[in-house]
N, C-alpha and C positions, 0 to 999 in steps of 0.2 A: 451412529445416531439411533436412539431407541425409537420404537414405533410411536410412543407418546410424544416425544420431542418432534418427530417428523410431522405428526398430525397437527401439532401446535404451529409449526412453521408454515404448513400449507394453509391453515386457518388464518394466520397473520397475513399472508400474501393475498388470500381471497378477500379479506376485509379491506386491505389496502386498495385493491382493485375496485371494489364496490364503492369505497369512499371517493376514489378518483373519478369513477363514472358519474357519481352523483354531483361532484364539484363541476364537471364539464357538461352537465346535462343541458343547461340553458345558455351555454357560452359558444360563441362562434369558433369553429374549428381552426380558423386562422389565429385566434388568440390562444386557445387551449384545447388540443385534440383529446378526445376520450380514449380510454385504454383499448376499446374494441378497434378503433381506427389505427392506433399506434401498433398494436400487436399484429394486425393484418399487414401493415406496412413493413414491420420488422421481418415477418415471415417471407414477404415478397423480396425484400432486399437480401436476406440470407440465401434464399433460393437462387437469386440471380448471381450471387457471389460478390456483389459490390461491397457489402459490409465486411464480409469475412476477409477479403483481400486487404481492405484498409486496416482492419484490426490486426492481422498478422504483421503487416508492415509497421504498424505502431508498436507492436509488442517487441520488435527488435530494439527499438529505443529503450523501452521499459526494461528489458532483460539486461542490457548492457549497463545502463545507469544504476539500476537497483543492484545488479551483481557487484559493481564497483563499491557501492555503499555498504554492502554486506561484508565484502572482503576487507575493507578498511575499517568500517565502523565496529565490527564485532571485537577484533583484538584490541583496538584502541579503547573502546568502551570498557572492556575487561581490565585493561591496564590502569585506566583512570579509577575504576572502582576499587581496585585492590592495592594500588600504590599511592601513598600520600605525596610522594615526590612528583610522580607523573601527573597527579591531579592538580598539584600546585602549579605545575608548569603549563598545563593545557587548559584547565578549567576556565580561567578568566577570558582567554581569547575565544574559546569555543562558545562560552555562554554569551559573549558579546555578539558574535556572528549569528548565533541561534536566535537572538532577539530581533534580527533584521528580517523583515518579510522576504521570502525568496523571490517574490515578484519584483521587489525593488532591485534585485540583482540582474534583472533581464537586460537593462541597457549595457551593463558591463559584460554580460555574456555575449551580447551582440558584437561588442567591440573586440572581445578576446577570441571568440569562436565563429563569428559570422551568424548567418541566419538559418543554417541548415543542420545536418545530422549531429555534428559535434555539440552545437549549442543546445539541442534538445536533450542529448545525453547528459550534459552538464547540469541542466535544470532538474532532471529526474534525480541525479546524484545528490544535488543540494537538498532537495525536498525530502529525500529518504534518509540521507546520511545522519542528520542530527537526531531524528526520531530514534533511529537504531542506536546511536551512540549513547544518548541520554538514558534510554531504557535499559540497555545492557550494563551501563555503569551503575545504575541504581540496583540492579540485580546482583552484580558482583560485590557491591558495597554491603549488601544486606544478607550475605551468606551467614547462616547461623554459626556463631563461634563454637557452639557445642559440637558441631560436625567437624570443625577443624581440630578441636581438642581431641575428639575421638580418633581422628586420623593420625594425629601425632602419638597418641597412646599406643597405637598399633605399629609404630615405627615408620610411618610414611615420611619420606624426605620431601623437599620442596616441590620437586617435579611431580611426585605422586599426589601430593596435596592438591596441586593445581588440577591435574588431569583426572584424579579419582574422586575428589571431594568438591572443590570449588566450581569446576565447570559443570558437573552434573547438577549441583545445587542451583546454578544460575540458569539452567536450561528453560525453566518456565518463563523467565524474563526474556530469554533469547527468542522464544517463539512469539511472545507478545511484541517484541521489537520487530520481528519479521512481518507480523500481521499489520502493525501500524505503519511501518515503513513501506510495505507494499501498497497500502491504500494511498499513502502520500505520493508514491511513485506513479500510480495511475492518474491521480490528480495532476501531477507535474507533466505527464505524457500529453494529456489533452491541452493543458495550459501552454505548453511549448509549441504544440501544433497550431494554436490559435495566435500566439504572440509573435512567433518567428514566421518563417515562410510557411504558408498554409499547405499542409500535406496530409495524406491519409485521412483519418477520421476528422481532424480539424478542418481540412479542406472541404469535406462533405458537409460539415456543420455550417461553415460559412456560406457555401453554395445554397443550402436549403434555407438558411436565414434570409438570404437575399431574395429568395422566391416566396418568403412567408410560408414555407412548408413546415408547419408546426408538427405534424405527424411524423415527418421524416426526421426532424430534429430530435423529437422524443424517442423515436426508434433507436437512434444512436445512444442516447442516454440510458435507455433500458438495456441495450446490449452491454454497455459498460457496467451497469449495475449487476447484471447477470454474471459477467466475467468476474467482477470483484467478489460477488457472493460465492462463486465456484472456487476462486483462489483462496478465499478465507476458509471455506469448508475443507479444501485440501490440506491447508496448514493445520486446521483443527484436528483432522483425521490423523495426520502424521504425528501431531503432538500426543493424541490419545494412544497411538500405537507405541511411541517411544517413551512416554511418561505416564504409564497407567496409574502410577502412584500419586500423580498430581491432578489429572483431569477428573472433574466431577462428572459422573455418569448420569 
């Protein structure tokens, strides 16, 4: 990230905090805690290890569910994008399932997997998988035909066309799919911990809501926002390193 971009990011965060402080100025802390109280609570919870332990335990669910979504979604999305037969076979069913809100599947996940770890992983998978699938399929479908023609003119066979032309040309969409899928996975991680058996960060959120501890609740939300921001930044950095020809500096 350039110095100018970093400066704009810091300015944006500072303005957001000032707006938050102003909005909470004349409001009870039970209703809406100001950022000064939330950041102090976040620092205390991190120092005590309470939040970090809950976050690490939650990330196990995220890693497994998101990992399964990537392993299945990337090749299937590429196949749907490049093969008319595969698209005709899978598109109608996948689009029909994609239209169903993932939360509507919660009762079925409870029946199939119970209330614990497996159900949480399944919800993370569902909420990440379709975002990855649709984005990768769109990228594979929109590979520039001139690139494929150029590969053929140099004598590339089918395997080399896929590995040397189509896959590299689809990588910007792959990174977009990973970023969107990861955000959806974080959403699913917390949703699962609130809808199923309350554990980890979800259990902390429920306990603090019952005590009307708004600062504690917002501290968890800020922690999730910071984690999501860091994860997105890591993916952007990796994309800039692997695809310097694509990423705008």
